[in-house]
N, C-alpha and C positions, 0 to 999 in steps of 0.2 A: 710270355706275355703277362701283364699285371692286370688286376682288377681296376675299375675306375676308382678314383680317390685313394690310390695307393699310398701317397705321402701321408695322409691322415690315418689310414687303416693299418699301416705297418707299425706304428709307434709301439703298441704293446708287445710286439714280437721282434723288434729291431735288435736288442741286445742279444737275444738267443740266436738270431740269424747270424750276426757277426761272430759270435762264439762258435757256432756250428762250422764255419769255414776256417777257423783259426788253425786247426791242425794241418790243413792243406796249404795254408799260407806259410806256416812255420816250416813245413817240409820242403817248400819250394815248388810243390806241384801246381798250386794255384798261382799263376803268374800275373794275371790282371783280372779285375772284375769291376763292374760298375753299371749303373742304370743308364738307359738311353735318355736323351732329352728330346721331346718331353718324356716324362717318366711313364712309359708304357711297356717296359720290359728291361732286360739286362743282358749283359754279355759276360761270360766267364771263360777265361783262357787257361787251360790246363796243359801241362807237359808231363809226359811219362806215365800217364794213367790210361787205363782201358776205358772204352766207351761205357761198359757195364758199371765200372766204378763211378764214373762221373754221373751217370743217370741215377744210380742209387743215392749218391750224395745229394743230388738235386731233389729227388723224391722225399728225402728225409729232412730237407731244409724246413725250419719253422714257418717260413712264409708259405711253402707248399702245404704243409700240414694244416695251416690255418686257412687254406683255400684262397690265398691272396694271389696265387700264381695258377691260373686255370690251365695253362699248357706250357710245356717245355719242349725243346728240340736240341738234339746233340748232333754235331757234324764234325767230321775230321777236317783239318785245315793244314795246309802246307804253306809256310812262309816262302815267298818267292823273292820279294825285295824288302829291304829294311833290316833293322837290327834283329838278329837272333836273340832270343831272351836268355841265352846261356844254357848251361847244362842243368838238368833237373837235380 
């Protein structure tokens, strides 16, 4: 979840936040990510990483470090229908 007024409050941290996730994007581990509408949280879809890895990456995200994300949750997910996002 995000703090109220996230759109305004994130601006000083946005570049660092995007850079933080770049290695996971470049490696193909981070398959999809984006904020909910309304902007009260976000979803990140990983493939081929452990829950501990994902939780550590979230914990060290600049938004979390700036206390803009008061809580996170990590769940395992199995694609049942739809396109598989390919091999990690």
